[in-house]
N, CA, C and O of each residue as an XYZ file, in Angstrom:
848
protein
N     -27.724    171.679    139.003
C     -27.281    170.624    139.907
C     -25.856    170.861    140.395
O     -25.469    170.350    141.446
N     -25.074    171.629    139.642
C     -23.693    171.928    140.017
C     -23.567    173.424    140.226
O     -24.107    174.215    139.453
N     -22.854    173.808    141.268
C     -22.740    175.229    141.572
C     -22.017    175.958    140.438
O     -21.140    175.380    139.796
N     -22.374    177.215    140.188
C     -21.713    177.985    139.129
C     -20.201    178.077    139.330
O     -19.445    178.088    138.359
N     -19.762    178.144    140.584
C     -18.325    178.231    140.861
C     -17.621    176.943    140.441
O     -16.555    176.980    139.827
N     -18.224    175.811    140.778
C     -17.649    174.531    140.371
C     -17.664    174.394    138.860
O     -16.707    173.900    138.263
N     -18.752    174.831    138.243
C     -18.871    174.763    136.789
C     -17.774    175.594    136.123
O     -17.175    175.167    135.135
N     -17.521    176.761    136.661
C     -16.473    177.632    136.120
C     -15.099    176.985    136.252
O     -14.287    177.044    135.328
N     -14.842    176.368    137.399
C     -13.559    175.701    137.657
C     -13.377    174.511    136.721
O     -12.303    174.326    136.150
N     -14.424    173.706    136.563
C     -14.387    172.538    135.680
C     -14.092    172.960    134.249
O     -13.269    172.345    133.571
N     -14.761    174.003    133.795
C     -14.566    174.483    132.431
C     -13.153    175.002    132.212
O     -12.539    174.749    131.176
N     -12.641    175.738    133.211
C     -11.312    176.329    133.088
C     -10.209    175.272    133.005
O      -9.188    175.484    132.352
N     -10.419    174.135    133.669
C      -9.375    173.117    133.740
C      -9.607    171.949    132.783
O      -8.865    170.967    132.811
N     -10.615    172.048    131.952
C     -10.836    171.050    130.901
C     -10.279    171.582    129.580
O     -10.134    172.791    129.399
N      -9.973    170.677    128.674
C      -9.490    171.100    127.365
C     -10.522    172.027    126.734
O     -11.725    171.795    126.856
N     -10.061    173.068    126.064
C     -11.002    174.067    125.538
C     -11.878    173.519    124.422
O     -11.509    172.584    123.712
N     -13.031    174.120    124.293
C     -13.951    173.817    123.217
C     -13.363    174.321    121.904
O     -12.801    175.415    121.861
N     -13.482    173.548    120.848
C     -12.968    173.995    119.558
C     -13.766    175.201    119.074
O     -14.904    175.415    119.493
N     -13.162    175.976    118.197
C     -13.826    177.168    117.667
C     -15.093    176.785    116.919
O     -16.094    177.498    116.985
N     -15.055    175.655    116.201
C     -16.219    175.221    115.422
C     -17.377    174.827    116.340
O     -18.520    175.217    116.102
N     -17.081    174.054    117.390
C     -18.130    173.669    118.329
C     -18.644    174.881    119.101
O     -19.839    174.984    119.377
N     -17.744    175.793    119.448
C     -18.159    177.020    120.135
C     -19.118    177.823    119.262
O     -20.057    178.438    119.767
N     -18.881    177.817    117.962
C     -19.770    178.545    117.042
C     -21.156    177.916    117.012
O     -22.157    178.631    116.964
N     -21.229    176.577    117.041
C     -22.525    175.897    117.077
C     -23.239    176.213    118.388
O     -24.441    176.476    118.409
N     -22.487    176.183    119.464
C     -23.067    176.484    120.777
C     -23.614    177.909    120.818
O     -24.721    178.144    121.301
N     -22.836    178.847    120.311
C     -23.258    180.257    120.331
C     -24.482    180.468    119.439
O     -25.427    181.156    119.826
N     -24.459    179.885    118.265
C     -25.583    180.038    117.349
C     -26.860    179.430    117.935
O     -27.932    180.027    117.844
N     -26.745    178.246    118.533
C     -27.906    177.592    119.144
C     -28.441    178.420    120.298
O     -29.650    178.611    120.429
N     -27.534    178.911    121.134
C     -27.929    179.716    122.292
C     -28.646    180.993    121.868
O     -29.613    181.415    122.503
N     -28.164    181.599    120.797
C     -28.718    182.888    120.363
C     -30.012    182.769    119.567
O     -30.784    183.724    119.485
N     -30.251    181.596    118.979
C     -31.377    181.505    118.051
C     -32.431    180.465    118.399
O     -33.546    180.523    117.880
N     -32.101    179.520    119.262
C     -33.035    178.421    119.515
C     -33.745    178.603    120.856
O     -33.084    178.836    121.867
N     -35.064    178.503    120.886
C     -35.800    178.694    122.142
C     -35.558    177.595    123.164
O     -35.854    177.774    124.346
N     -35.029    176.469    122.727
C     -34.734    175.367    123.647
C     -33.240    175.062    123.670
O     -32.826    173.903    123.659
N     -32.449    176.117    123.703
C     -30.992    175.976    123.639
C     -30.421    175.170    124.803
O     -29.321    174.626    124.697
N     -31.157    175.089    125.910
C     -30.678    174.331    127.067
C     -30.515    172.846    126.739
O     -29.872    172.114    127.492
N     -31.088    172.401    125.633
C     -30.994    170.999    125.237
C     -29.620    170.656    124.634
O     -29.300    169.480    124.464
N     -28.832    171.647    124.320
C     -27.507    171.422    123.743
C     -26.598    170.708    124.742
O     -26.615    171.030    125.930
N     -25.813    169.754    124.278
C     -24.899    169.037    125.174
C     -23.883    169.981    125.810
O     -23.661    169.927    127.019
N     -23.274    170.833    125.018
C     -22.334    171.814    125.559
C     -20.925    171.278    125.759
O     -20.644    170.101    125.535
N     -20.059    172.172    126.185
C     -18.619    171.945    126.225
C     -18.212    170.709    127.027
O     -17.605    169.793    126.473
N     -18.531    170.669    128.303
C     -18.028    169.597    129.169
C     -18.661    168.258    128.811
O     -17.960    167.251    128.711
N     -19.951    168.235    128.623
C     -20.596    166.988    128.235
C     -20.094    166.544    126.863
O     -19.894    165.352    126.630
N     -19.891    167.488    125.967
C     -19.352    167.157    124.653
C     -17.971    166.525    124.745
O     -17.668    165.574    124.024
N     -17.140    167.050    125.627
C     -15.808    166.471    125.828
C     -15.908    165.048    126.366
O     -15.151    164.169    125.955
N     -16.841    164.827    127.282
C     -17.026    163.482    127.833
C     -17.477    162.514    126.736
O     -16.969    161.396    126.649
N     -18.419    162.935    125.906
C     -18.873    162.081    124.810
C     -17.717    161.758    123.856
O     -17.567    160.622    123.408
N     -16.915    162.761    123.559
C     -15.755    162.548    122.680
C     -14.777    161.557    123.305
O     -14.290    160.654    122.626
N     -14.487    161.723    124.599
C     -13.540    160.836    125.274
C     -14.039    159.391    125.256
O     -13.272    158.473    124.966
N     -15.322    159.189    125.564
C     -15.867    157.836    125.578
C     -15.806    157.219    124.183
O     -15.463    156.046    124.033
N     -16.133    157.998    123.178
C     -16.063    157.513    121.805
C     -14.622    157.220    121.405
O     -14.354    156.209    120.756
N     -13.708    158.080    121.782
C     -12.284    157.890    121.469
C     -11.761    156.606    122.093
O     -10.997    155.876    121.462
N     -12.166    156.322    123.329
C     -11.694    155.124    124.022
C     -12.271    153.852    123.412
O     -11.594    152.826    123.350
N     -13.522    153.919    122.963
C     -14.177    152.744    122.376
C     -13.772    152.501    120.929
O     -13.763    151.357    120.475
N     -13.437    153.562    120.200
C     -13.187    153.486    118.754
C     -14.330    152.726    118.065
O     -14.083    151.729    117.387
N     -15.571    153.185    118.230
C     -16.711    152.430    117.710
C     -16.766    152.404    116.190
O     -16.390    153.363    115.516
N     -17.246    151.281    115.674
C     -17.489    151.175    114.231
C     -18.844    151.774    113.891
O     -19.000    152.437    112.865
N     -19.833    151.536    114.766
C     -21.176    152.050    114.517
C     -21.720    152.750    115.765
O     -21.783    152.161    116.845
N     -22.109    154.004    115.599
C     -22.711    154.802    116.670
C     -24.146    155.120    116.271
O     -24.432    155.435    115.115
N     -25.043    155.032    117.252
C     -26.425    155.467    117.057
C     -26.724    156.582    118.047
O     -26.509    156.429    119.250
N     -27.219    157.700    117.539
C     -27.660    158.798    118.390
C     -29.156    158.993    118.188
O     -29.632    159.138    117.062
N     -29.888    158.992    119.295
C     -31.335    159.205    119.243
C     -31.610    160.598    119.798
O     -31.620    160.801    121.012
N     -31.830    161.548    118.907
C     -32.012    162.950    119.275
C     -30.827    163.780    118.825
O     -29.857    163.935    119.567
N     -30.899    164.317    117.609
C     -29.766    165.048    117.022
C     -29.659    166.471    117.540
O     -28.557    166.965    117.779
N     -30.805    167.139    117.716
C     -30.901    168.562    118.018
C     -30.129    169.333    116.941
O     -30.425    169.153    115.760
N     -29.163    170.174    117.287
C     -28.465    170.951    116.260
C     -27.117    170.335    115.863
O     -26.331    170.966    115.158
N     -26.854    169.109    116.314
C     -25.695    168.375    115.815
C     -24.447    168.399    116.662
O     -23.464    167.735    116.333
N     -24.464    169.154    117.753
C     -23.254    169.314    118.577
C     -22.750    167.969    119.092
O     -21.577    167.638    118.918
N     -23.626    167.199    119.720
C     -23.203    165.939    120.341
C     -22.757    164.930    119.288
O     -21.808    164.180    119.516
N     -23.426    164.903    118.141
C     -23.026    163.976    117.080
C     -21.609    164.259    116.601
O     -20.838    163.333    116.349
N     -21.270    165.524    116.478
C     -19.921    165.893    116.042
C     -18.890    165.452    117.076
O     -17.813    164.973    116.720
N     -19.220    165.614    118.354
C     -18.310    165.164    119.422
C     -18.117    163.647    119.365
O     -16.992    163.158    119.456
N     -19.206    162.915    119.214
C     -19.133    161.455    119.163
C     -18.384    160.971    117.923
O     -17.621    160.007    117.989
N     -18.603    161.637    116.805
C     -17.994    161.208    115.545
C     -16.471    161.318    115.568
O     -15.786    160.630    114.811
N     -15.946    162.175    116.428
C     -14.487    162.328    116.520
C     -13.785    161.028    116.896
O     -12.622    160.829    116.546
N     -14.486    160.136    117.613
C     -13.864    158.901    118.068
C     -14.128    157.700    117.188
O     -13.680    156.596    117.499
N     -14.853    157.892    116.085
C     -15.196    156.768    115.213
C     -13.952    156.054    114.679
O     -12.929    156.673    114.387
N     -14.077    154.740    114.564
C     -13.033    153.969    113.904
C     -12.947    154.390    112.440
O     -13.873    154.999    111.903
N     -11.829    154.059    111.803
C     -11.683    154.367    110.388
C     -12.810    153.689    109.613
O     -13.084    152.506    109.812
N     -13.443    154.422    108.756
C     -14.593    153.944    107.979
C     -15.814    153.655    108.853
O     -16.720    152.932    108.437
N     -15.837    154.220    110.068
C     -16.980    154.051    110.946
C     -18.159    154.907    110.510
O     -18.022    155.806    109.680
N     -19.323    154.610    111.088
C     -20.546    155.333    110.729
C     -21.282    155.778    111.980
O     -21.368    155.043    112.963
N     -21.809    156.986    111.926
C     -22.693    157.485    112.971
C     -24.055    157.755    112.357
O     -24.175    158.521    111.401
N     -25.079    157.123    112.911
C     -26.454    157.357    112.474
C     -27.168    158.141    113.576
O     -27.206    157.718    114.731
N     -27.726    159.275    113.203
C     -28.395    160.127    114.181
C     -29.819    160.411    113.721
O     -30.068    160.632    112.536
N     -30.745    160.404    114.666
C     -32.173    160.503    114.345
C     -32.771    161.743    115.006
O     -32.618    161.951    116.210
N     -33.447    162.555    114.212
C     -34.102    163.759    114.721
C     -35.549    163.805    114.234
O     -35.820    163.628    113.046
N     -36.461    164.040    115.153
C     -37.880    164.097    114.807
C     -38.247    165.399    114.117
O     -39.038    165.399    113.174
N     -37.674    166.522    114.582
C     -38.084    167.846    114.110
C     -37.279    168.255    112.884
O     -36.050    168.317    112.924
N     -37.988    168.534    111.796
C     -37.326    168.853    110.526
C     -36.469    170.112    110.626
O     -35.410    170.184    110.003
N     -36.909    171.104    111.399
C     -36.145    172.354    111.499
C     -34.805    172.124    112.177
O     -33.790    172.657    111.731
N     -34.785    171.333    113.255
C     -33.520    171.029    113.932
C     -32.639    170.157    113.051
O     -31.420    170.327    113.022
N     -33.253    169.223    112.334
C     -32.487    168.369    111.431
C     -31.794    169.199    110.349
O     -30.660    168.905    109.974
N     -32.469    170.229    109.850
C     -31.875    171.091    108.826
C     -30.664    171.843    109.377
O     -29.648    171.988    108.698
N     -30.787    172.316    110.614
C     -29.655    173.000    111.248
C     -28.499    172.045    111.451
O     -27.347    172.386    111.180
N     -28.805    170.837    111.932
C     -27.757    169.836    112.150
C     -27.064    169.481    110.842
O     -25.839    169.366    110.799
N     -27.836    169.308    109.780
C     -27.255    168.973    108.477
C     -26.280    170.052    108.015
O     -25.220    169.751    107.465
N     -26.649    171.305    108.242
C     -25.761    172.417    107.892
C     -24.469    172.358    108.708
O     -23.380    172.583    108.182
N     -24.608    172.052    110.000
C     -23.419    171.971    110.861
C     -22.537    170.782    110.476
O     -21.311    170.889    110.509
N     -23.142    169.663    110.115
C     -22.344    168.510    109.680
C     -21.562    168.852    108.420
O     -20.409    168.448    108.267
N     -22.192    169.595    107.522
C     -21.535    169.985    106.280
C     -20.320    170.871    106.566
O     -19.265    170.716    105.951
N     -20.489    171.796    107.504
C     -19.384    172.684    107.869
C     -18.209    171.915    108.441
O     -17.058    172.308    108.254
N     -18.494    170.803    109.148
C     -17.453    169.993    109.760
C     -16.947    168.884    108.835
O     -16.112    168.069    109.227
N     -17.462    168.866    107.604
C     -17.101    167.825    106.639
C     -17.377    166.431    107.202
O     -16.607    165.497    106.981
N     -18.492    166.306    107.934
C     -18.855    165.036    108.554
C     -19.839    164.232    107.711
O     -20.284    163.165    108.133
N     -20.178    164.725    106.542
C     -21.234    164.083    105.753
C     -20.907    162.639    105.358
O     -21.817    161.833    105.165
N     -19.626    162.309    105.236
C     -19.252    160.958    104.826
C     -19.439    159.955    105.955
O     -19.693    158.779    105.696
N     -19.318    160.396    107.200
C     -19.415    159.467    108.334
C     -20.738    159.589    109.084
O     -21.121    158.668    109.805
N     -21.433    160.693    108.928
C     -22.675    160.916    109.660
C     -23.871    160.817    108.714
O     -23.933    161.497    107.690
N     -24.811    159.960    109.082
C     -26.064    159.841    108.336
C     -27.189    160.354    109.213
O     -27.403    159.852    110.316
N     -27.901    161.344    108.726
C     -28.986    161.972    109.472
C     -30.325    161.416    108.996
O     -30.647    161.455    107.809
N     -31.095    160.897    109.950
C     -32.426    160.376    109.658
C     -33.460    161.305    110.288
O     -33.285    161.755    111.420
N     -34.524    161.588    109.565
C     -35.580    162.469    110.071
C     -36.863    161.660    110.225
O     -37.343    161.044    109.274
N     -37.413    161.673    111.447
C     -38.654    160.952    111.684
C     -38.710    160.355    113.069
O     -37.928    160.724    113.946
N     -39.627    159.437    113.268
C     -39.850    158.791    114.562
C     -38.774    157.738    114.791
O     -38.631    156.799    114.007
N     -38.016    157.905    115.879
C     -36.888    157.011    116.155
C     -37.340    155.563    116.316
O     -36.626    154.645    115.913
N     -38.507    155.352    116.895
C     -38.976    153.973    117.110
C     -39.134    153.235    115.792
O     -38.885    152.031    115.721
N     -39.546    153.944    114.746
C     -39.676    153.329    113.424
C     -38.320    153.171    112.751
O     -38.042    152.142    112.136
N     -37.483    154.184    112.868
C     -36.203    154.190    112.145
C     -35.221    153.174    112.728
O     -34.509    152.504    111.980
N     -35.179    153.056    114.049
C     -34.229    152.137    114.689
C     -34.402    150.718    114.163
O     -33.418    150.026    113.901
N     -35.635    150.287    114.011
C     -35.902    148.916    113.564
C     -35.476    148.677    112.118
O     -35.325    147.530    111.696
N     -35.281    149.755    111.360
C     -34.895    149.626    109.951
C     -33.379    149.643    109.747
O     -32.895    149.329    108.660
N     -32.637    150.007    110.781
C     -31.184    150.101    110.656
C     -30.559    148.742    110.976
O     -30.927    148.120    111.973
N     -29.620    148.268    110.146
C     -29.149    146.885    110.259
C     -27.976    146.656    111.202
O     -27.591    145.507    111.421
N     -27.401    147.702    111.762
C     -26.109    147.565    112.418
C     -26.210    147.034    113.849
O     -27.244    147.119    114.511
N     -25.074    146.479    114.286
C     -24.864    146.199    115.703
C     -24.129    147.407    116.256
O     -23.101    147.817    115.717
N     -24.662    147.980    117.338
C     -24.170    149.274    117.805
C     -23.067    149.122    118.855
O     -23.181    148.334    119.794
N     -21.996    149.901    118.668
C     -20.899    149.927    119.637
C     -21.105    151.037    120.664
O     -20.589    150.961    121.779
N     -21.850    152.053    120.290
C     -22.136    153.171    121.192
C     -23.501    153.743    120.817
O     -23.776    154.012    119.648
N     -24.345    153.922    121.824
C     -25.671    154.500    121.621
C     -25.828    155.676    122.578
O     -25.553    155.552    123.771
N     -26.269    156.813    122.054
C     -26.527    157.993    122.877
C     -28.012    158.306    122.794
O     -28.526    158.630    121.723
N     -28.701    158.209    123.929
C     -30.129    158.490    123.991
C     -30.345    159.870    124.589
O     -30.019    160.109    125.752
N     -30.894    160.778    123.792
C     -31.133    162.153    124.246
C     -32.331    162.707    123.481
O     -32.226    163.711    122.777
N     -33.466    162.036    123.630
C     -34.668    162.425    122.890
C     -35.823    162.591    123.870
O     -35.602    162.911    125.038
N     -37.058    162.377    123.404
C     -38.217    162.532    124.280
C     -38.108    161.579    125.465
O     -37.840    160.389    125.297
N     -38.317    162.113    126.651
C     -38.049    161.359    127.875
C     -39.019    160.203    128.077
O     -38.660    159.179    128.656
N     -40.241    160.368    127.600
C     -41.223    159.304    127.751
C     -40.895    158.095    126.873
O     -41.475    157.024    127.050
N     -39.974    158.264    125.935
C     -39.599    157.169    125.053
C     -38.351    156.420    125.461
O     -37.963    155.467    124.786
N     -37.704    156.824    126.552
C     -36.406    156.250    126.919
C     -36.448    154.732    127.092
O     -35.571    154.035    126.581
N     -37.438    154.212    127.793
C     -37.495    152.765    128.018
C     -37.661    152.034    126.683
O     -37.020    151.009    126.455
N     -38.502    152.547    125.818
C     -38.691    151.933    124.498
C     -37.395    151.949    123.699
O     -37.029    150.940    123.095
N     -36.699    153.076    123.687
C     -35.432    153.163    122.954
C     -34.416    152.169    123.514
O     -33.737    151.469    122.763
N     -34.324    152.119    124.822
C     -33.398    151.210    125.500
C     -33.674    149.760    125.083
O     -32.750    149.020    124.745
N     -34.938    149.364    125.108
C     -35.294    147.995    124.767
C     -35.064    147.698    123.284
O     -34.773    146.559    122.919
N     -35.192    148.706    122.437
C     -34.940    148.507    121.013
C     -33.462    148.314    120.705
O     -33.109    147.511    119.842
N     -32.592    149.046    121.405
C     -31.164    149.006    121.058
C     -30.380    147.953    121.829
O     -29.358    147.473    121.338
N     -30.829    147.584    123.015
C     -30.033    146.662    123.832
C     -29.768    145.324    123.140
O     -28.638    144.838    123.204
N     -30.751    144.707    122.481
C     -30.460    143.433    121.816
C     -29.402    143.534    120.720
O     -28.768    142.538    120.372
N     -29.215    144.725    120.181
C     -28.228    144.903    119.112
C     -27.011    145.694    119.576
O     -26.276    146.244    118.757
N     -26.797    145.751    120.889
C     -25.598    146.377    121.436
C     -24.465    145.360    121.383
O     -24.633    144.215    121.802
N     -23.314    145.776    120.868
C     -22.180    144.857    120.773
C     -21.698    144.446    122.161
O     -22.037    145.082    123.159
N     -20.922    143.398    122.214
C     -20.483    142.819    123.490
C     -19.845    143.853    124.402
O     -20.115    143.874    125.603
N     -19.001    144.712    123.843
C     -18.303    145.734    124.631
C     -18.877    147.127    124.417
O     -18.247    148.124    124.771
N     -20.062    147.195    123.843
C     -20.685    148.485    123.571
C     -21.283    149.119    124.810
O     -21.464    148.461    125.834
N     -21.586    150.398    124.710
C     -22.211    151.121    125.816
C     -23.389    151.947    125.310
O     -23.424    152.401    124.166
N     -24.345    152.119    126.209
C     -25.447    153.049    125.998
C     -25.238    154.225    126.932
O     -24.970    154.031    128.118
N     -25.354    155.430    126.423
C     -25.271    156.644    127.241
C     -26.634    157.306    127.212
O     -27.135    157.649    126.141
N     -27.236    157.489    128.368
C     -28.547    158.142    128.463
C     -28.379    159.503    129.125
O     -27.792    159.607    130.202
N     -28.891    160.536    128.486
C     -28.748    161.907    128.989
C     -29.971    162.315    129.819
O     -31.034    161.700    129.734
N     -29.791    163.365    130.619
C     -30.875    163.991    131.398
C     -31.488    163.064    132.442
O     -32.676    163.173    132.744
N     -30.686    162.150    132.997
C     -31.246    161.174    133.931
C     -31.474    161.756    135.343
O     -32.008    161.071    136.215
N     -31.077    162.997    135.559
C     -31.449    163.697    136.802
C     -32.598    164.670    136.565
O     -33.217    165.157    137.511
N     -32.868    164.942    135.323
C     -33.937    165.825    134.853
C     -34.148    167.050    135.762
O     -35.156    167.184    136.455
N     -33.160    167.913    135.719
C     -33.209    169.199    136.428
C     -33.413    169.028    137.939
O     -33.894    169.940    138.612
N     -33.052    167.875    138.456
C     -33.213    167.600    139.883
C     -34.606    167.153    140.278
O     -34.852    166.853    141.446
N     -35.518    167.103    139.326
C     -36.905    166.760    139.663
C     -37.058    165.300    140.099
O     -37.993    164.965    140.826
N     -36.141    164.432    139.657
C     -36.225    163.024    140.074
C     -35.877    162.851    141.556
O     -36.121    161.792    142.135
N     -35.307    163.896    142.166
C     -34.935    163.827    143.582
C     -36.093    164.197    144.497
O     -36.003    164.012    145.710
N     -37.173    164.713    143.936
C     -38.304    165.134    144.747
C     -38.995    163.932    145.376
O     -39.058    162.854    144.785
N     -39.507    164.134    146.576
C     -40.180    163.035    147.285
C     -41.407    162.562    146.512
O     -41.661    161.363    146.401
N     -42.162    163.517    145.981
C     -43.319    163.195    145.147
C     -43.088    163.787    143.763
O     -43.286    164.984    143.556
N     -42.672    162.959    142.820
C     -42.375    163.426    141.470
C     -43.687    163.666    140.736
O     -44.536    162.780    140.651
N     -43.841    164.881    140.205
C     -45.113    165.247    139.579
C     -45.014    165.436    138.072
O     -45.971    165.141    137.357
N     -43.886    165.917    137.573
C     -43.761    166.198    136.143
C     -43.758    164.932    135.296
O     -43.180    163.919    135.690
N     -44.401    164.988    134.132
C     -44.495    163.832    133.238
C     -43.117    163.328    132.832
O     -42.851    162.127    132.897
N     -42.237    164.237    132.413
C     -40.918    163.840    131.959
C     -40.061    163.314    133.104
O     -39.321    162.344    132.941
N     -40.165    163.960    134.264
C     -39.407    163.491    135.429
C     -39.859    162.097    135.834
O     -39.034    161.245    136.164
N     -41.164    161.862    135.811
C     -41.685    160.522    136.120
C     -41.136    159.488    135.139
O     -40.757    158.383    135.527
N     -41.101    159.869    133.860
C     -40.614    158.950    132.834
C     -39.137    158.643    133.019
O     -38.711    157.498    132.866
N     -38.361    159.657    133.346
C     -36.929    159.448    133.562
C     -36.688    158.592    134.804
O     -35.844    157.697    134.785
N     -37.424    158.861    135.879
C     -37.274    158.045    137.089
C     -37.634    156.591    136.799
O     -36.966    155.675    137.280
N     -38.686    156.379    136.017
C     -39.080    155.021    135.643
C     -37.983    154.350    134.816
O     -37.699    153.165    134.990
N     -37.372    155.122    133.915
C     -36.267    154.586    133.112
C     -35.092    154.196    134.005
O     -34.531    153.110    133.862
N     -34.726    155.082    134.922
C     -33.595    154.796    135.815
C     -33.828    153.513    136.607
O     -32.918    152.697    136.757
N     -35.040    153.339    137.110
C     -35.380    152.127    137.859
C     -35.396    150.905    136.938
O     -34.981    149.814    137.330
N     -35.874    151.101    135.727
C     -35.924    150.016    134.742
C     -34.521    149.472    134.481
O     -34.309    148.259    134.458
N     -33.569    150.378    134.285
C     -32.186    149.964    134.042
C     -31.599    149.318    135.302
O     -30.935    148.284    135.226
N     -31.850    149.931    136.446
C     -31.315    149.391    137.701
C     -31.765    147.945    137.934
O     -31.006    147.124    138.449
N     -32.993    147.650    137.553
C     -33.571    146.330    137.805
C     -33.392    145.346    136.652
O     -33.919    144.235    136.696
N     -32.658    145.748    135.629
C     -32.446    144.895    134.464
C     -31.270    143.949    134.732
O     -30.139    144.415    134.873
N     -31.504    142.650    134.804
C     -30.409    141.712    135.094
C     -29.419    141.559    133.950
O     -28.376    140.927    134.118
N     -29.730    142.129    132.784
C     -28.843    141.980    131.622
C     -27.708    142.990    131.613
O     -26.721    142.809    130.900
N     -27.840    144.052    132.399
C     -26.902    145.170    132.285
C     -26.397    145.634    133.643
O     -26.916    145.247    134.690
N     -25.373    146.472    133.593
C     -24.910    147.201    134.772
C     -24.642    148.637    134.354
O     -24.413    148.910    133.176
N     -24.668    149.551    135.309
C     -24.674    150.962    134.953
C     -24.020    151.817    136.038
O     -23.875    151.402    137.188
N     -23.633    153.013    135.631
C     -23.177    154.031    136.575
C     -23.846    155.342    136.200
O     -23.895    155.698    135.023
N     -24.361    156.064    137.186
C     -25.030    157.348    136.968
C     -24.088    158.452    137.429
O     -23.638    158.465    138.575
N     -23.799    159.370    136.526
C     -22.858    160.454    136.796
C     -23.587    161.784    136.868
O     -24.531    162.025    136.115
N     -23.152    162.639    137.767
C     -23.789    163.954    137.931
C     -23.141    164.994    137.030
O     -22.827    166.097    137.479
N     -22.941    164.653    135.774
C     -22.431    165.583    134.771
C     -23.618    166.320    134.172
O     -24.563    165.701    133.681
N     -23.565    167.634    134.214
C     -24.622    168.482    133.668
C     -25.973    168.065    134.235
O     -26.214    168.258    135.426
N     -26.859    167.501    133.426
C     -28.187    167.126    133.906
C     -28.283    165.635    134.201
O     -29.376    165.071    134.255
N     -27.128    165.004    134.390
C     -27.078    163.587    134.713
C     -26.901    162.721    133.483
O     -27.653    162.842    132.516
N     -25.913    161.852    133.520
C     -25.642    160.908    132.434
C     -25.539    159.510    133.033
O     -24.856    159.310    134.037
N     -26.210    158.555    132.425
C     -26.063    157.165    132.825
C     -25.336    156.406    131.728
O     -25.695    156.499    130.554
N     -24.308    155.652    132.117
C     -23.552    154.824    131.189
C     -23.889    153.369    131.501
O     -23.776    152.919    132.642
N     -24.304    152.648    130.471
C     -24.841    151.298    130.636
C     -24.071    150.343    129.724
O     -23.762    150.673    128.579
N     -23.768    149.160    130.247
C     -23.162    148.129    129.421
C     -23.767    146.775    129.763
O     -24.380    146.610    130.818
N     -23.594    145.816    128.878
C     -24.054    144.469    129.151
C     -23.181    143.824    130.225
O     -21.979    144.081    130.295
N     -23.789    142.993    131.054
C     -23.014    142.246    132.045
C     -22.173    141.208    131.346
O     -22.599    140.592    130.369
N     -20.967    141.020    131.860
C     -20.094    140.012    131.301
C     -20.604    138.627    131.693
O     -20.959    138.392    132.848
N     -20.637    137.732    130.744
C     -21.143    136.381    131.023
C     -20.035    135.512    131.588
O     -20.261    134.339    131.887
């Protein structure tokens, strides 16, 4: 969605990726068949900045992958804050757990393995920040599960809302693209919230409750 030249310029003028995060990125790229799912440098910086500004007490991440985004989000946690991250695939969860250990994040990050729809309902917290980056057909369900427990000033961040540009097609055919387009419309038409869609990487939507 962004030209390689612009991407190069953006990367050059943004704060550099830490050596530890770069190592996770390189390892994921070299070993994982779905490495494109990694948040990466610029998106990771954005997640860190948003978390830093909010100073959240409780963060929920739906879709851990290899742990890169969780580590970025955890940097902004309030003192004694908690990040709960959910991963369906045991192999990715094992990789993420190893990466959390390397970053000494085990005290603040709790990794859950299984179906997010089941796990979310079992977690007791009111969420200050939610990052949705899991199966695209589940986005509306995840949104509806977390919104009632979103804190007054909390935000939901939804990833891949442009879905490789497929949502821009006149006739959307792909299952995931259809699901993402339906999610985008669902949020747009929700009178409880307001949102902004950003063309960062594969598209990010930031959602908050409307002020009463």
